[in-house]
N, C-alpha and C positions, 0 to 999 in steps of 0.2 A: 729266250722265247723264240727268237728268229730261227735259230738252228733247229730247235725241236719242231717248230711248225713246218719248216722245209722238209725235214726228214719224214714227218707224219704225212704230209701231202704227197711227197714223192713215193713213199711206200704204198700209199693208197692208190696212186696212179699205176704203179707196177703191178699191184694185185688186180686192178681192173683190167689192165692190158693182158695179164696172164689168162684171164677167163673170157674176156669179151672182145678181143682185138679184131675178129673177123666180121662181126656184125656192126655196121656203121650206125644204124638207127638205135640199137641198144646202147652203144657206146655214147651217142649223143644224149640219150635219155639219162644215163648214169652221170655224165659230165654236168648236165643241168641240175640234177638232184644233189650231186656232190658239192657243187658250187653253192647251191641253196643252203645246204646243211652248214657249210663253213661260214657263209654270210650270216646265217642265223646266229651262230656262235659268236661271230664278230660283234653283232649288234646287241646281243643279250647278256653276254658275260664280259663285263668290263675288265676284270682282272686278267682274262686270257684272250682279249680281243686281238692282240698282235700275233699270238699263236695261230688263231683262226685265219687271220688275214694272210699270213705267210703260207699256211697250208692250202688256202684257196689259190693263191698265185702259183704255187708249185704244182698243184693238180692241173690247172689250166695250161701252164707252160709245157708240162709233160705230155698231156693228152692231145692237145690241138696241134697237129702237124701239117696242116694244109687242108685241101679239099678232097683228099682221097683216103683210102684205107691205110691203116698202119701196117707196114710189112715187116718192120724190124723194131726191136726195142733199143737198138743202139743209140738213136737220137735222144731217146728218153734219158739214158745214162749220161750222155754228153750234156744235156741241158741241166740235169740235176747236179752234176758235178760242177757246172758253172755257177750255180747258185751258192 
């Protein structure tokens, strides 16, 4: 479940970055709702809770890169390969 959650969260982050990486406010909005969705799955589906936890961690680690805009997706690939 851990590997599947990391892959799903990382793939979600890459899709989000592909479409919304220039607009910081929209990106923050999507990070909030993505984390909310994964947290909801973590707390309501006991059988798949570890999957949702890992997906949430992968999403946050991949998308939060400091206090500025994301200029490249290379750090995302580095962080996801580290997981």
